N, C-alpha and C positions, 0 to 999 in steps of 0.2 A: 530276613529283612533287617536292614540297618535301623538302629534306634536313635533318632535325632532328638536332642533335647528341645524343649519348647522354643527357646530363642534361636535355634539353629536355622529354622526356616526363614528367618529374617536375615540370616547371614551374620549375626553379631557374635563377637568372641565372648568367651566366658567372663573375661575381665575387661572393663572398659578403659582401663589405664595400664600403662606400662608395657603395651605390646611392642614387639621388636620394631624398631624404626620410627615409632611415633615420637614427635618432637614436642617440646613445650610451645604454648602459644607465643606467636611473635609479639613484640612489644607494641601496644596500641591496637592490636587486632580486635580486641573485645569492643572497642568503641565504634568500630566500623565493620560489623559482622558481614554485611553484604559484600565487602571487599576481601574477605578471607579466601585464601587459596589453599588447596589441599593437593597432596601428591601421592601417587601410588607407583611403586616400582616392583616389577615382576621379573625375577631372574629364573628363567626356565632352562630346560635341557638344551634347547636350540637357540632361543632368543633372549635378549635383555630389552625390556620395554619399560617406559615410564610415561606417565601422564601427570601434568600439573594443570589444575582446573579450578574454576569457581562455580559454585552452584548457580544455576540459572533456570527458573521455572521448575520443570520436572526433570531437568537434565543438568548438563554442565557446559560451561564455556571453556574450551581448551585454551590455556595460556601458553603452554609449551609441551612438546612431546619428543620422545626419543625412542628409536627402535634400531636394534642392530643384531644381526645373526652372529652369535658367538660360539655356537656348538660346544657348550660346556660339557655335554655328555659324550663327546666323541671318544670312542674307544672304551667307554665305561663298561659296556656289556661284557667285554673280553677280560678286562683287568680288574674291575671292581673299584677303580681308582680314577679320580680326576687327573688328567695329564697336566704337566707344567704348561704346555702350549695353550691348552684349553683354559686353564685358570688365568693365564696372562691375557688372553683375549677378553675374558669376562671382566677382569680388573680394569682393563683399558676402557671398556664401555661404562663400567660403574664409576670410574673417575669423572667421566663426562657428566653422568647423572648427578654426582655429588656437587659438581660445580654449578649445575643448573639449579639445584635445590638451594644452594647458598645465594645465588644471584637473584632468585625469584622471591626470597623472603617468605618461604612457605609457612603457613600457620600450623598445620599438622601433616605428617606424612607417615606412611608405613611401607617398608620394604620387605618383600617376601621372596623366598627361594623354594623351589618345588622338587620334582622327582630326582634330578641329578644329585642334589645335595642330600636328599633323604637317603639315597641308595649308596652313595660313595663312602668307602671306609675312611677317606680323608675329608669328608664333607664338613664335619665340625671344625677341623683345622682350617679349612678354606674360609669358613664364615669368620673365624677369628682373624684371619689374614685380611679379609675385606675391611673389617672394622679398623684394623691397625693402619692400613694403607690408604683408605678412603674416608674413614670416619662413619661410614654407613653401618647401621645396626640391622642385620638381616634376620628375619624370623623364618626359620625352616618350618613351613606349615605342613600339616598332615594332609593326606589325600582327601579326607572327609571335609576339612575346611576348604581345600582347593575346589571341591565340588560345590560347596555352599556359596563361595564367592563368585564362581562362574555363573551360577543361577541368579544370584543377586544382581550381577552386572548386566545380564542380557535378557532377563525374563520378559521385559516389556515388549520384545519383538515376537513373542509367541502369538500365533494367530488365535483369535477368539474361538472358543469351542467348549463343549461340555465334557469331552472325553479327556483322558490323561495325555500328557505331553512328555516327550523324551528330549532332554537337553544333553548334548554331548560336546566334549572338549577334547579334540585330538591334539595332544601336545607333542613335545619332542621325546619325552621318556615315558609317558603314560597317557592313557585315555580314560576319561571319566564319563560315565553314563548316569544320568539322574532322571528318575521318573517322578514327575510332579503333577499335581492338579492345581488349578488356578481359580479357586472360588473368590469372587469379587475382584478378580484380576491379580490377586496376590498369590505367590507360589507357596505350595505346601509340599515338602519332599515326602514321597511315599517309599522310595527305595533308591539305592545308588550302588554303583560299582566303580572301582578303579582297577585297571589292569596295567601291568608294566610294559605295555606296547604303545609306543609313540612312533613318530616318523624316523627318529634316530635309532632308537633301540630295535625296532622291527627291521629296519634296513640293515643294521649290523648283524642281526640274528640270522637273516636269510640271505646269505651271500650267494652270488651267481655270476655267470658270464653274461654281461649285459650285451655283448656283441652278437650273441646267438639268439635269434627270435624264438626258437623252441625252448631254450633255457629260460628266457624272459617270461614266457607264458607259464612254464612250470613253477618258476619262483613266485609268480603272482598267486598261483593257486596255493602254494605252501604258505604264503603270507596270510591269505584269507583263512586257511584252515587253522593256522596257529592262533589267530585272533578269535575265530569262531569258538575254538575250544575254551578259551579264557572267558568268553561271554556266556557259555552254556548254562551255568547255574542261574545267572541273572535272567537269561532269556526264558528259562522255564518258569520263572516267577512273574513274568509279564502277563498282563491280561490278554488271553488268547483271542477273545471276541470283542476287543475294544473297537468302538466305532469312532470315526473322525479322528484317527491318529494324527497327532501334531508332532512335528520334529523340528528342532532348532539346533544348529551347530555353531559353535564359537571356536574358531581355530584358523590357523594359516591355511590348512587344507581346504576348508570350505570357501574361504574368501578367494583363494587362488583359483579353485575350480569354477567359482561363480564368475570370476573375471574372464576365464576361458569361455564360459557359456555366453557371456555378453560380447565376446570378441573385442575386449578392450585393448588398445595399443599399450596402455600402461595402467597401473593400478589406480583406481579412483574410489576412495572410501564412500563418497556420497552415492555412487551408483550401486555399491555392493551391500552396504549395511542396511538391513531390513528387507533385502530382496528375498523372494521365494522362487525356488527353482524346481521344476518338475523332477521327481526322482529319476525318471527314465532318462532325462538329459544328463544327470550326474553319472548314471550308470554307463551311458554311451561315452561320455568324456573320459571316465576312468578306464574303460576298456581301450580306448584309443591311446591314451597316455601310457598305459602299461605295455602296449605293443610297440612303442617307440624305443629307439636307442637313446641313451643319455644325451648324445650329441644332438639328436633331433628334438628332444624335450627342451634342451637349453635354448633352442631357437624360438620357442614359443613365448610370445609376450606374457608378462606377469609370472613366468616361471623362471626363465633364465638360468644361468650357470649355478647360482646360489641354491636353487631349489631342485634342480634337475635330478639329483641323486636321491632326494628324499620324498619327492611328491608321489612316487609309485606306492610307497608304504602307506601314505595318507589315503590314497585311493582305495587300497585294499581294506583298510580299517573302515572307511566310509561304506564300502560295499558290504562288509560284514554287519555293520549297524543297520543298513537297509534290509538285510536278510532277516534280522530279528524284529525289526519295527518297520514294516513296509508301508510307510506313509506315502501319500500321493505326491507331496511336495516337501522340500527341505528349506527351512528358513535359514538365512545366513546372517550372522552377527559379527561385525567387526568391533566387538566389545566383549568383555568377560571379566577376568580376575581383577584387572586394574580398575574398571568401573565399579566392580563390587567393593573393592577396598575404598574407593572414593565415597561411595554411599555409606559404607560402614563408618568412616571417619566423620562424615557430616552428622550421622545419627549419634555417634559417641559425643561429639562436640555439643550437640543440643541438650545432652543430659548432664553437662558439667554444672 
């Protein structure tokens, strides 16, 4: 079982100052604390996302947001290296983020990178290039901190209950599973796992002929078996007789499948964030999507051509999670690491 320090359950870093990407307070911001804006940038294996927001009540008022699929980890599993094309795509997105940060006069910000930059043998060089070309200081966070931030950002959407809850984050290059309890509504991490299988890395690991229905089915089984093997030790530690299992997912996979469940013509965060979907419905949707050709998947609203080649791997990972934690329903969170960073920054700022 992982040993989290006392402050980790709250999602706080070990040092409140000098974290990568944090900026000095803007001039005059201290006189108007209610007007302070904070920014969180998350460069993942598949996406580059940023939020700029002000605290409002128990949440945030979004001032500006950015999201782009950059596929930074494309080809990484085979080469161990970030490709020039992938880095150029990411840099183009990051330049937009840097311009937004400058324009919005952000009080504090933090920019993080995850699995692709952790794993790539040229990851550190790319981080240096980002700073040189955009001015952004990226903090390559550990899988442990990635799990903490995800919980910090989404735990408010966990259903009330006395039993343990499992939070999962299916990313592009990795998947995090975090077992928590919520005494008094606050999360306490009991155990966690990070595996190197996300929608990009798993898709690239299990290659197959997508035009052959028999091969599609066999490939899906291989994906599930590969993920299940990586989950095995963690699954053995889970409470076997847990009652009222609660399950919450934060990722593009669950928000996309929730959109399909609702039959949305286009993605609508207000309809998806906080939704609870019967697990059986997600199982059925996953089976249907896995049986389709990529061309047919691309025709589905909220999937389209950008996600058609990766969504099957996400379905396989979700199926494997439901196998080890058979909750009746799956909570859906369109929030996670970025919101965790925002809460972290506000807490840090309050202690200055």
